[in-house]
C-alpha positions as CSV (number, residue, x, y, z in Angstrom):
1,M,115.6,205.5,-187.8
2,A,117.0,203.4,-184.9
3,H,119.7,200.9,-185.1
4,P,118.5,197.2,-185.0
5,N,120.4,196.6,-181.8
6,E,118.7,199.5,-180.1
7,E,115.3,198.1,-181.2
8,L,116.4,194.8,-179.9
9,L,117.4,196.1,-176.5
10,R,114.2,198.4,-176.3
11,R,112.2,195.2,-176.8
12,A,114.2,193.3,-174.0
13,Y,113.8,196.2,-171.5
14,E,110.1,196.6,-172.3
15,A,109.7,192.7,-171.8
16,F,111.6,192.8,-168.7
17,A,109.3,195.6,-167.3
18,K,106.3,193.4,-168.0
19,G,107.9,190.3,-166.5
20,D,108.1,188.7,-169.9
21,L,111.2,186.6,-169.2
22,G,110.5,184.4,-172.2
23,T,110.9,187.4,-174.5
24,V,113.9,188.7,-172.6
25,M,115.7,185.2,-172.7
26,S,114.9,184.9,-176.6
27,I,116.9,188.0,-177.1
28,F,119.9,186.7,-175.0
29,D,122.4,184.2,-176.4
30,D,122.3,180.8,-174.8
31,D,125.8,181.5,-173.3
32,I,125.3,185.0,-172.2
33,V,127.8,186.3,-169.7
34,W,126.3,188.6,-167.1
35,H,128.5,190.8,-164.8
36,E,127.1,192.5,-161.7
37,P,129.7,194.7,-159.8
38,G,129.9,195.3,-156.0
39,R,130.1,193.1,-152.9
40,N,126.3,192.3,-152.3
41,P,124.2,189.2,-152.7
42,L,123.8,190.0,-156.4
43,S,127.3,190.6,-157.3
44,G,129.3,188.3,-159.5
45,D,129.4,186.7,-163.0
46,F,126.6,184.6,-164.2
47,K,126.8,182.4,-167.5
48,G,123.8,181.3,-169.5
49,H,120.0,181.5,-169.3
50,Q,119.6,179.5,-166.1
51,Q,122.0,181.6,-164.0
52,V,120.7,184.9,-165.5
53,Q,117.1,183.9,-164.7
54,E,118.1,182.9,-161.1
55,L,119.7,186.3,-160.8
56,F,116.4,188.0,-162.0
57,G,114.5,186.0,-159.6
58,R,116.7,187.2,-156.8
59,I,116.4,190.8,-157.8
60,F,112.6,190.6,-157.7
61,E,112.7,188.4,-154.4
62,L,114.9,191.0,-152.7
63,S,112.9,194.0,-153.9
64,G,109.6,192.6,-153.3
65,G,108.8,193.0,-157.0
66,T,109.4,196.8,-156.8
67,F,112.6,196.8,-159.0
68,S,112.2,198.9,-162.2
69,I,114.4,200.4,-164.8
70,E,113.7,203.7,-166.8
71,I,115.7,204.1,-170.0
72,H,117.4,207.5,-170.5
73,D,118.9,206.6,-173.9
74,I,120.4,203.9,-175.9
75,L,123.5,204.1,-178.1
76,A,124.0,201.1,-180.5
77,N,126.2,200.0,-183.2
78,D,126.7,196.5,-184.8
79,G,128.6,195.0,-181.9
80,H,127.9,197.1,-178.7
81,A,125.3,199.2,-177.1
82,A,125.3,201.4,-174.0
83,V,121.9,201.9,-172.2
84,M,121.8,204.7,-169.7
85,V,119.1,203.8,-167.1
86,Q,117.7,204.8,-163.6
87,A,117.1,201.8,-161.5
88,R,114.7,202.0,-158.7
89,A,113.5,199.7,-155.9
90,K,112.3,199.5,-152.3
91,R,113.5,197.1,-149.6
92,S,113.2,196.8,-146.0
93,G,112.5,200.7,-145.5
94,K,115.3,201.5,-148.0
95,S,115.1,203.0,-151.4
96,L,117.4,202.6,-154.4
97,D,117.5,205.3,-157.1
98,A,120.7,204.4,-159.1
99,L,122.1,205.8,-162.1
100,E,123.6,203.0,-164.2
101,C,125.1,202.3,-167.6
102,H,124.5,198.9,-169.1
103,V,127.2,197.9,-171.5
104,W,126.1,195.2,-174.0
105,H,128.0,193.1,-176.5
106,L,125.8,192.1,-179.5
107,S,126.1,189.5,-182.2
108,N,124.0,188.0,-184.9
109,G,120.7,189.6,-183.3
110,K,121.7,188.3,-179.7
111,A,122.9,189.8,-176.7
112,T,126.1,188.0,-175.7
113,E,127.6,189.9,-172.7
114,F,126.2,192.5,-170.2
115,S,128.1,194.7,-167.7
116,N,126.2,196.8,-165.2
117,L,128.2,200.0,-164.4
118,T,126.6,201.5,-161.3
119,F,127.5,205.1,-160.5
120,D,127.2,204.8,-156.8
121,L,128.3,201.3,-156.0
122,Y,128.5,201.9,-152.3
123,A,124.8,202.8,-152.3
124,A,124.0,199.8,-154.3
125,D,125.8,197.6,-152.1
126,E,124.0,199.1,-149.1
127,F,120.6,198.5,-150.7
128,W,121.1,194.9,-151.9
129,S,123.0,193.8,-148.6
């Protein structure tokens, strides 16, 4: 039996894959804090639904809608989760195939904070820049 926070995040990733941002946002706390590493147009800290939705829109825009995430595994407990993923996208003749670990803070059935740990930050910066 999966931990409830694992089930919550699986729902969020499935909704994201379908473009169902309403469901995704319903899983996020209103004041979610989102951290994207690197030195590229997507890097920075984003707070709240509006800024995170704008970030998602930028990801879809820059990748021409090709961005996708494949979950390898989810480890979850009452307050945290780590989601190991493969992120893929195409852009301007370039391809992204990045191994990432998404670290989540969760409270009361909502995601409150997200940190993206990209294993090859140079490749990610090159792709998104």
